[in-house]
Structure formats: C-alpha cells, structure tokens
C-alpha positions in Angstrom: -5.2 111.0 231.9 -5.0 113.7 229.1 -1.8 112.3 227.7 -3.5 108.9 227.1 -6.4 110.3 225.0 -6.5 109.5 221.3 -8.8 110.0 218.4 -9.1 107.9 215.3 -8.3 109.8 212.1 -10.3 109.4 208.8 -7.6 107.0 207.7 -8.3 104.6 210.6 -5.0 105.5 212.3 -5.2 106.4 216.0 -3.4 109.6 217.1 -2.7 110.9 220.6 -4.5 114.3 221.1 -1.6 115.9 223.0 1.8 116.3 221.4 5.2 117.9 222.0 5.8 120.6 219.4 9.5 121.0 218.6 9.7 124.2 216.4 12.8 126.2 217.4 14.3 123.4 219.5 17.9 123.0 218.4 18.9 119.7 217.0 21.4 119.1 219.8 18.6 119.6 222.4 15.8 117.8 220.7 16.7 114.2 221.8 16.7 115.1 225.5 13.5 117.1 225.1 11.8 114.1 223.5 13.2 111.7 226.1 11.9 113.9 228.9 8.5 114.2 227.2 8.1 110.5 226.8 9.2 110.0 230.4 6.3 112.3 231.5 3.9 110.4 229.3 3.8 112.1 226.0 3.3 109.7 223.1 3.1 112.2 220.2 6.1 114.1 218.9 5.8 116.7 216.1 8.8 117.9 214.0 9.4 119.1 210.4 12.1 119.0 207.7 12.3 122.8 208.1 13.0 122.7 211.8 16.4 121.2 211.3 16.0 118.9 214.2 14.7 115.7 212.7 18.0 113.9 213.6 17.7 114.8 217.2 14.0 114.0 217.4 14.6 110.6 215.9 17.4 109.9 218.3 15.1 110.9 221.2 12.4 108.5 219.9 14.8 105.7 219.5 16.4 106.1 222.9 13.2 107.0 224.9 12.9 103.5 226.4 9.4 103.0 224.9 8.5 100.7 222.0 8.5 102.5 218.7 4.9 101.6 218.0 3.8 103.4 221.2 5.1 106.8 220.0 3.3 108.7 217.2 5.9 110.7 215.1 4.9 113.5 212.8 7.1 115.3 210.3 6.4 117.8 207.6 7.4 118.0 203.9 9.2 121.4 203.4 6.9 124.1 202.1 9.1 124.6 199.1 8.6 121.0 197.8 5.9 121.2 195.2 7.2 118.4 193.0 6.6 114.6 193.1 10.3 113.5 192.8 11.6 116.1 195.2 8.9 115.3 197.8 9.5 111.5 197.5 13.3 112.0 198.0 12.7 114.3 201.0 10.6 111.6 202.7 13.4 109.1 202.3 15.9 111.7 203.7 13.6 112.3 206.7 13.5 108.5 207.5 17.3 108.3 207.1 17.9 111.4 209.3 15.5 110.2 212.0 16.8 106.6 211.9 13.3 105.3 211.8 11.7 102.6 209.6 8.5 104.6 209.2 6.9 108.0 210.1 3.4 107.8 211.6 2.2 111.0 209.8 3.7 113.2 207.1 2.2 116.7 206.5 2.7 119.3 203.7 4.0 122.2 205.8 2.4 125.0 203.8 0.4 125.3 200.6 2.9 128.0 199.5 6.6 128.2 199.9 7.4 130.4 202.9 8.8 133.3 200.8 5.4 133.6 199.2 3.2 133.4 202.3 1.3 136.6 202.8 2.7 138.0 199.6 1.3 135.9 196.7 -2.1 134.7 195.4 -0.5 131.6 193.9 -1.8 128.6 196.0 0.3 126.0 194.1 -2.6 123.8 193.5 -0.8 121.5 191.0 2.4 121.5 193.1 0.5 120.5 196.2 -1.2 117.7 194.3 2.2 116.4 193.1 3.6 116.4 196.6 0.4 114.7 197.8 0.7 111.9 195.3 4.3 111.3 196.5 3.0 111.1 200.0 0.2 108.7 199.0 2.8 106.5 197.3 5.0 106.6 200.4 1.9 105.3 202.4 1.5 102.5 200.0 5.2 101.6 200.4 4.9 101.5 204.2 7.1 104.5 204.8 4.2 106.6 206.3 1.1 105.5 208.0 -1.1 108.5 207.3 -0.9 112.0 205.7 -2.1 115.4 206.3 -1.5 119.1 205.6 -0.7 122.3 207.5 -1.7 125.9 207.1 -4.2 124.9 204.4 -7.2 127.1 203.9 -10.6 125.9 202.6 -9.7 126.2 198.9 -6.4 124.4 199.4 -8.2 121.5 201.1 -10.9 121.4 198.4 -8.1 121.0 195.8 -6.8 117.9 197.5 -10.3 116.4 198.3 -11.6 116.9 194.8 -8.4 115.8 192.9 -7.0 112.8 194.9 -8.1 109.5 196.4 -7.1 110.6 200.0 -8.8 113.1 202.2 -6.2 114.8 204.5 -6.2 113.2 207.9 -5.3 116.5 209.6 -4.9 120.2 209.0 -2.3 121.6 211.4 -3.0 125.4 211.9 -2.3 128.4 214.0 -5.1 128.3 216.6 -5.2 130.0 219.9 -7.3 132.5 222.0 -7.4 135.6 219.9 -6.9 133.7 216.6 -9.3 130.8 216.1 -10.2 129.9 212.5 -13.9 129.0 213.2 -14.9 128.8 209.5 -12.1 126.4 208.8 -13.0 124.4 211.9 -16.5 124.0 210.5 -15.3 122.9 207.1 -12.8 120.4 208.4 -15.5 118.9 210.7 -17.8 118.4 207.7 -15.1 116.5 205.9 -13.9 114.5 209.0 -10.5 116.2 209.0 -8.9 116.5 212.4 -7.4 119.9 213.3 -4.1 120.3 215.1 -3.4 123.5 216.9 0.2 124.8 216.9 1.3 127.8 219.1 -1.6 127.3 221.5 -0.1 130.0 223.7 0.5 132.3 220.7 4.2 131.9 221.0 4.0 133.5 224.4 1.8 136.5 223.4 -1.1 135.2 225.5 1.0 135.6 228.7 0.5 139.4 228.5 -3.2 139.6 227.7 -5.2 140.9 230.7 -8.4 139.1 229.7 -6.6 135.7 229.5 -4.7 136.4 232.7 -7.9 137.2 234.6 -9.6 134.1 233.3 -6.7 131.9 234.2 -6.8 133.2 237.8 -10.5 132.5 238.0 -9.8 128.8 237.2 -6.6 128.7 239.4 -4.5 127.6 236.4 -1.6 129.1 234.5 -2.2 131.1 231.3 -0.6 128.3 229.2 -2.9 125.8 230.8 -6.0 127.9 230.1 -4.9 128.4 226.4 -4.2 124.7 225.9 -7.5 123.8 227.5 -9.3 126.3 225.2 -8.0 124.5 222.1 -8.7 121.1 223.6 -12.4 122.0 224.3 -12.8 123.1 220.7 -11.8 119.5 219.8 -8.3 120.1 218.5 -5.2 118.1 218.9 -2.8 120.5 220.7 1.0 120.8 220.2 2.5 123.0 222.9 6.3 123.4 222.6 8.8 123.5 225.4 12.2 122.0 226.4 11.5 122.4 230.1 10.3 119.1 231.7 8.3 121.0 234.4 6.5 123.0 231.7 5.9 119.8 229.8 4.2 118.3 232.9 2.2 121.5 233.6 1.0 121.9 230.0 -0.6 118.5 230.2 -2.4 119.2 233.5 -5.6 120.6 231.9 -8.1 118.3 233.6 -10.6 121.2 234.2 -13.6 122.5 232.3 -14.0 126.1 231.0 -17.7 127.0 231.2 -19.5 127.7 228.0 -20.0 131.4 229.0 -16.2 131.8 229.5 -15.4 129.9 226.3 -17.7 132.4 224.5 -15.8 135.3 226.1 -12.5 133.8 225.1 -13.7 133.2 221.5 -14.2 137.0 221.3 -10.7 138.0 222.6 -9.1 140.5 220.1 -6.0 139.4 218.0 -2.9 139.3 220.1 0.4 141.1 219.5 3.1 138.6 218.6 5.8 141.2 219.3 9.2 140.3 217.7 7.8 137.0 216.4 5.4 138.8 214.0 8.2 138.5 211.4 7.4 134.8 210.9 5.0 134.1 208.0 2.7 132.0 210.2 2.1 135.1 212.4 1.4 137.4 209.4 5.0 138.3 208.6 6.9 138.1 205.3 10.2 136.5 204.4 
C-alpha cells in the first residue's frame, strides 16, 4: 500500500513517502482533517509556523487514535527567522502550540523572508546558518528528530553542507508537471538529500491542462492522481493537500505505472498558469 511506503533519510530517520499537506487549512478545520487522514492510513502530516494551524494539527495528531510514534509530523521555521535565538524560541513555541513532546522534522521554510522572494538577491547565507545551528541544537536536545529545508536552491544547500555538520535531510520544493526542478533533483540525489514535492497538482492549475487531462484519461485516473504519480515516479515524497476525506483516499490511490515515454512527454509540459494564486511567492509572485 502506497501509504505504508517509507524511505530512510540521510539522518537514519524513516519518513513516510506520502503526506497530508495542510497549507491554507484553517486552524479550526485542521484537527478533523488530520484525524480523517490518519483514519484513511496517512502517517505523515506536514504543517508550518506560517500556516497558523499548528495548534489544530497538533490536536489532530494527539486525538487520532494512533500512537504518537506512528505519525511523522513536520513543521517549518518561519521564513523570517534568520537568527539563532529567535529560531530556538520558535521551535519551543511550535511544541507548545502542538502539544507534542517532539517534532519528527523541522524545516527552514525559505532561504529568504517571503517579502524578499523573487525581489532580492540576498540569500541570507549567515542567517540560514544561524537558524540551522538552532535546529541542530534542538535535535541534540531531543525536541526534533531530523532537520531539513524548503525552497532552497543549489547555492543555498551548498552553504549549509559546507558550513555545518549536518546535511539537510530533505529539500521541500514546488514540483509538479510543468514545473520540475530537474537540476536541483540531480544535485540533491548526489548529496543524499530527499526531495519533497508540495503542490503536486499545481494548486489546481493542472486540472485545466489539456495534455495532462488527456494523459489521465489514457490511464483511467483523475488528473490529481496522474500528477501525484508523476512526482512519485521521480522519487519524491509527495504532499497533496485537501480537507475532503474522499479526495484524501483518491489521492493515495496511485498504484499504477506511467510509461517512460509518457513520463518523458509529461516532463516537457509547458509551465502552467496558476491563475489567482500566482500572487504567492512560491508561484512566482511578490509580497
């Protein structure tokens, strides 16, 4: 079963390859979403300080009826935290909000504060190292099991690799049909860094693409299932987001194989139009 599959990160920690993403799920809906996901078989839940729903996600984990050590919980240090003390304090606040004794993985949400993404050349190399040291110390204190990054490009990763004792366990990035960072995937593979794909359905933009629609019909699957399977076959951990239990179930039903010829065709799909969501920095927008 797809939901049971795991990989071992470079830190030795096992992580389920399929997760529930919770971006834009309100705090008062998050607990129920998590409980529903766990009931279906999900064992990996992804949140962030910036999502404003850590409390709800933590409640869902605590009340899901499954032992805590069977659920892998990820959160992210806010992109604006580029200071050791601020980062350390934020990790303690995350634990308190979630009501958990530890977080399985903590990630730096972005190498740049969101207001500078797509607008500044400052990659905050020193600030990211300061945040990274705070996270390393939290691992040593038993508050976090493993640490990673998100939205980091090759130079950002090299900064951490060359200047710290810990290679990031993951890089969580935007990766979907029409936007696949192949050069980054090659670099992370060389350094044994797992890649997590957020927005595998391009925040819904893939639903309107005729090439993707046609391919989904060929395999008798939905567009989201085809998109998720595409990332899966490229070796990524996938994090589709939904609050709908039926969609949660369907998203995980990807036990089919896209042929290499069709994968090649999907690799060449042109960039998708995110519509109203292109205002978000992760989709190329500016704050």
